[in-house]
PyMOL commands that place a pseudoatom at each C-alpha (Angstrom):
pseudoatom trace, name=CA, resn=UNK, resi=1, chain=A, elem=C, hetatm=0, pos=[46.406, -98.891, 5.119]
pseudoatom trace, name=CA, resn=UNK, resi=2, chain=A, elem=C, hetatm=0, pos=[46.332, -94.775, 4.377]
pseudoatom trace, name=CA, resn=UNK, resi=3, chain=A, elem=C, hetatm=0, pos=[46.055, -94.449, 8.433]
pseudoatom trace, name=CA, resn=UNK, resi=4, chain=A, elem=C, hetatm=0, pos=[49.564, -96.814, 8.244]
pseudoatom trace, name=CA, resn=UNK, resi=5, chain=A, elem=C, hetatm=0, pos=[51.320, -94.940, 6.095]
pseudoatom trace, name=CA, resn=UNK, resi=6, chain=A, elem=C, hetatm=0, pos=[50.494, -91.617, 7.257]
pseudoatom trace, name=CA, resn=UNK, resi=7, chain=A, elem=C, hetatm=0, pos=[51.565, -92.682, 10.769]
pseudoatom trace, name=CA, resn=UNK, resi=8, chain=A, elem=C, hetatm=0, pos=[54.800, -93.852, 9.768]
pseudoatom trace, name=CA, resn=UNK, resi=9, chain=A, elem=C, hetatm=0, pos=[55.720, -90.971, 7.646]
pseudoatom trace, name=CA, resn=UNK, resi=10, chain=A, elem=C, hetatm=0, pos=[54.980, -88.656, 10.695]
pseudoatom trace, name=CA, resn=UNK, resi=11, chain=A, elem=C, hetatm=0, pos=[57.183, -91.048, 12.900]
pseudoatom trace, name=CA, resn=UNK, resi=12, chain=A, elem=C, hetatm=0, pos=[59.950, -91.341, 10.882]
pseudoatom trace, name=CA, resn=UNK, resi=13, chain=A, elem=C, hetatm=0, pos=[60.192, -88.615, 8.212]
pseudoatom trace, name=CA, resn=UNK, resi=14, chain=A, elem=C, hetatm=0, pos=[61.140, -84.984, 8.946]
pseudoatom trace, name=CA, resn=UNK, resi=15, chain=A, elem=C, hetatm=0, pos=[60.459, -81.969, 6.488]
pseudoatom trace, name=CA, resn=UNK, resi=16, chain=A, elem=C, hetatm=0, pos=[61.135, -78.234, 6.249]
pseudoatom trace, name=CA, resn=UNK, resi=17, chain=A, elem=C, hetatm=0, pos=[59.335, -75.595, 4.696]
pseudoatom trace, name=CA, resn=UNK, resi=18, chain=A, elem=C, hetatm=0, pos=[60.323, -72.418, 3.354]
pseudoatom trace, name=CA, resn=UNK, resi=19, chain=A, elem=C, hetatm=0, pos=[58.930, -69.529, 1.432]
pseudoatom trace, name=CA, resn=UNK, resi=20, chain=A, elem=C, hetatm=0, pos=[60.712, -68.483, -1.733]
pseudoatom trace, name=CA, resn=UNK, resi=21, chain=A, elem=C, hetatm=0, pos=[58.575, -66.066, -3.602]
pseudoatom trace, name=CA, resn=UNK, resi=22, chain=A, elem=C, hetatm=0, pos=[60.090, -65.817, -7.118]
pseudoatom trace, name=CA, resn=UNK, resi=23, chain=A, elem=C, hetatm=0, pos=[58.978, -68.916, -9.068]
pseudoatom trace, name=CA, resn=UNK, resi=24, chain=A, elem=C, hetatm=0, pos=[62.375, -68.913, -11.080]
pseudoatom trace, name=CA, resn=UNK, resi=25, chain=A, elem=C, hetatm=0, pos=[64.224, -69.187, -7.993]
pseudoatom trace, name=CA, resn=UNK, resi=26, chain=A, elem=C, hetatm=0, pos=[62.094, -71.790, -6.372]
pseudoatom trace, name=CA, resn=UNK, resi=27, chain=A, elem=C, hetatm=0, pos=[62.740, -73.747, -9.157]
pseudoatom trace, name=CA, resn=UNK, resi=28, chain=A, elem=C, hetatm=0, pos=[66.290, -73.137, -9.409]
pseudoatom trace, name=CA, resn=UNK, resi=29, chain=A, elem=C, hetatm=0, pos=[66.695, -74.134, -5.807]
pseudoatom trace, name=CA, resn=UNK, resi=30, chain=A, elem=C, hetatm=0, pos=[64.280, -77.533, -5.954]
pseudoatom trace, name=CA, resn=UNK, resi=31, chain=A, elem=C, hetatm=0, pos=[66.434, -78.330, -9.212]
pseudoatom trace, name=CA, resn=UNK, resi=32, chain=A, elem=C, hetatm=0, pos=[69.618, -78.039, -6.905]
pseudoatom trace, name=CA, resn=UNK, resi=33, chain=A, elem=C, hetatm=0, pos=[68.080, -80.050, -3.752]
pseudoatom trace, name=CA, resn=UNK, resi=34, chain=A, elem=C, hetatm=0, pos=[67.547, -82.782, -6.329]
pseudoatom trace, name=CA, resn=UNK, resi=35, chain=A, elem=C, hetatm=0, pos=[70.629, -82.873, -7.917]
pseudoatom trace, name=CA, resn=UNK, resi=36, chain=A, elem=C, hetatm=0, pos=[72.584, -82.654, -4.606]
pseudoatom trace, name=CA, resn=UNK, resi=37, chain=A, elem=C, hetatm=0, pos=[70.357, -85.720, -3.549]
pseudoatom trace, name=CA, resn=UNK, resi=38, chain=A, elem=C, hetatm=0, pos=[71.067, -87.755, -6.680]
pseudoatom trace, name=CA, resn=UNK, resi=39, chain=A, elem=C, hetatm=0, pos=[74.990, -87.077, -6.253]
pseudoatom trace, name=CA, resn=UNK, resi=40, chain=A, elem=C, hetatm=0, pos=[75.049, -88.522, -2.630]
pseudoatom trace, name=CA, resn=UNK, resi=41, chain=A, elem=C, hetatm=0, pos=[76.763, -91.186, -2.382]
pseudoatom trace, name=CA, resn=UNK, resi=42, chain=A, elem=C, hetatm=0, pos=[75.639, -91.861, 1.034]
pseudoatom trace, name=CA, resn=UNK, resi=43, chain=A, elem=C, hetatm=0, pos=[71.708, -91.659, 0.125]
pseudoatom trace, name=CA, resn=UNK, resi=44, chain=A, elem=C, hetatm=0, pos=[70.582, -95.176, -0.921]
pseudoatom trace, name=CA, resn=UNK, resi=45, chain=A, elem=C, hetatm=0, pos=[67.721, -96.744, -0.713]
pseudoatom trace, name=CA, resn=UNK, resi=46, chain=A, elem=C, hetatm=0, pos=[66.707, -99.829, 1.176]
pseudoatom trace, name=CA, resn=UNK, resi=47, chain=A, elem=C, hetatm=0, pos=[67.217, -102.610, -0.389]
pseudoatom trace, name=CA, resn=UNK, resi=48, chain=A, elem=C, hetatm=0, pos=[63.152, -103.421, -0.609]
pseudoatom trace, name=CA, resn=UNK, resi=49, chain=A, elem=C, hetatm=0, pos=[62.375, -100.235, -2.259]
pseudoatom trace, name=CA, resn=UNK, resi=50, chain=A, elem=C, hetatm=0, pos=[60.345, -100.758, -4.929]
pseudoatom trace, name=CA, resn=UNK, resi=51, chain=A, elem=C, hetatm=0, pos=[61.481, -98.060, -7.549]
pseudoatom trace, name=CA, resn=UNK, resi=52, chain=A, elem=C, hetatm=0, pos=[64.389, -101.154, -8.102]
pseudoatom trace, name=CA, resn=UNK, resi=53, chain=A, elem=C, hetatm=0, pos=[61.606, -102.373, -10.466]
pseudoatom trace, name=CA, resn=UNK, resi=54, chain=A, elem=C, hetatm=0, pos=[60.586, -99.530, -12.143]
pseudoatom trace, name=CA, resn=UNK, resi=55, chain=A, elem=C, hetatm=0, pos=[60.409, -99.453, -15.417]
pseudoatom trace, name=CA, resn=UNK, resi=56, chain=A, elem=C, hetatm=0, pos=[62.860, -96.009, -16.210]
pseudoatom trace, name=CA, resn=UNK, resi=57, chain=A, elem=C, hetatm=0, pos=[66.288, -96.503, -15.444]
pseudoatom trace, name=CA, resn=UNK, resi=58, chain=A, elem=C, hetatm=0, pos=[66.918, -93.737, -13.862]
pseudoatom trace, name=CA, resn=UNK, resi=59, chain=A, elem=C, hetatm=0, pos=[64.866, -94.038, -11.158]
pseudoatom trace, name=CA, resn=UNK, resi=60, chain=A, elem=C, hetatm=0, pos=[66.783, -98.005, -10.517]
pseudoatom trace, name=CA, resn=UNK, resi=61, chain=A, elem=C, hetatm=0, pos=[69.658, -95.885, -10.441]
pseudoatom trace, name=CA, resn=UNK, resi=62, chain=A, elem=C, hetatm=0, pos=[69.014, -92.802, -8.539]
pseudoatom trace, name=CA, resn=UNK, resi=63, chain=A, elem=C, hetatm=0, pos=[67.109, -93.858, -5.780]
pseudoatom trace, name=CA, resn=UNK, resi=64, chain=A, elem=C, hetatm=0, pos=[64.633, -91.390, -6.486]
pseudoatom trace, name=CA, resn=UNK, resi=65, chain=A, elem=C, hetatm=0, pos=[60.710, -91.223, -8.040]
pseudoatom trace, name=CA, resn=UNK, resi=66, chain=A, elem=C, hetatm=0, pos=[61.702, -88.615, -10.398]
pseudoatom trace, name=CA, resn=UNK, resi=67, chain=A, elem=C, hetatm=0, pos=[63.957, -88.295, -13.593]
pseudoatom trace, name=CA, resn=UNK, resi=68, chain=A, elem=C, hetatm=0, pos=[64.194, -84.534, -14.021]
pseudoatom trace, name=CA, resn=UNK, resi=69, chain=A, elem=C, hetatm=0, pos=[66.744, -82.703, -12.687]
pseudoatom trace, name=CA, resn=UNK, resi=70, chain=A, elem=C, hetatm=0, pos=[68.824, -85.702, -11.839]
pseudoatom trace, name=CA, resn=UNK, resi=71, chain=A, elem=C, hetatm=0, pos=[72.891, -85.517, -11.647]
pseudoatom trace, name=CA, resn=UNK, resi=72, chain=A, elem=C, hetatm=0, pos=[72.835, -81.141, -13.205]
pseudoatom trace, name=CA, resn=UNK, resi=73, chain=A, elem=C, hetatm=0, pos=[74.082, -78.594, -10.996]
pseudoatom trace, name=CA, resn=UNK, resi=74, chain=A, elem=C, hetatm=0, pos=[74.145, -79.179, -7.370]
pseudoatom trace, name=CA, resn=UNK, resi=75, chain=A, elem=C, hetatm=0, pos=[73.950, -76.805, -4.557]
pseudoatom trace, name=CA, resn=UNK, resi=76, chain=A, elem=C, hetatm=0, pos=[76.979, -74.317, -4.080]
pseudoatom trace, name=CA, resn=UNK, resi=77, chain=A, elem=C, hetatm=0, pos=[77.833, -73.132, -0.535]
pseudoatom trace, name=CA, resn=UNK, resi=78, chain=A, elem=C, hetatm=0, pos=[76.011, -69.810, -1.234]
pseudoatom trace, name=CA, resn=UNK, resi=79, chain=A, elem=C, hetatm=0, pos=[72.533, -71.959, -1.966]
pseudoatom trace, name=CA, resn=UNK, resi=80, chain=A, elem=C, hetatm=0, pos=[73.498, -73.808, 1.584]
pseudoatom trace, name=CA, resn=UNK, resi=81, chain=A, elem=C, hetatm=0, pos=[73.570, -70.179, 3.029]
pseudoatom trace, name=CA, resn=UNK, resi=82, chain=A, elem=C, hetatm=0, pos=[70.370, -68.999, 1.396]
pseudoatom trace, name=CA, resn=UNK, resi=83, chain=A, elem=C, hetatm=0, pos=[68.463, -72.088, 2.473]
pseudoatom trace, name=CA, resn=UNK, resi=84, chain=A, elem=C, hetatm=0, pos=[69.510, -72.199, 5.944]
pseudoatom trace, name=CA, resn=UNK, resi=85, chain=A, elem=C, hetatm=0, pos=[68.478, -68.374, 6.195]
pseudoatom trace, name=CA, resn=UNK, resi=86, chain=A, elem=C, hetatm=0, pos=[65.559, -68.586, 4.609]
pseudoatom trace, name=CA, resn=UNK, resi=87, chain=A, elem=C, hetatm=0, pos=[64.633, -71.644, 6.900]
pseudoatom trace, name=CA, resn=UNK, resi=88, chain=A, elem=C, hetatm=0, pos=[65.664, -69.919, 10.331]
pseudoatom trace, name=CA, resn=UNK, resi=89, chain=A, elem=C, hetatm=0, pos=[63.189, -66.716, 8.816]
pseudoatom trace, name=CA, resn=UNK, resi=90, chain=A, elem=C, hetatm=0, pos=[60.328, -68.812, 8.240]
pseudoatom trace, name=CA, resn=UNK, resi=91, chain=A, elem=C, hetatm=0, pos=[60.343, -70.490, 12.005]
for i in range(1, 91): cmd.bond("trace and resi %d" % i, "trace and resi %d" % (i + 1))
show_as sticks, trace
zoom trace
């Protein structure tokens, strides 16, 4: 089962990694990314997503497997530019 899950993730998802040396900045960006996704009206879980059965209402409603940082401050245009530069410099 683990191998099937690994193959599915590798074949169907893309990940980006970038370096942020300052812990405070890293936590700020993480919070803003989570908030941005939680506000996204087009980002919805699948009909069969198991999180719909979570006892935590925030998980059911957000479509994300977490409750912290939901619906707070999203990324700003400057944050997007900063992330884009960090990703380009890391590649």
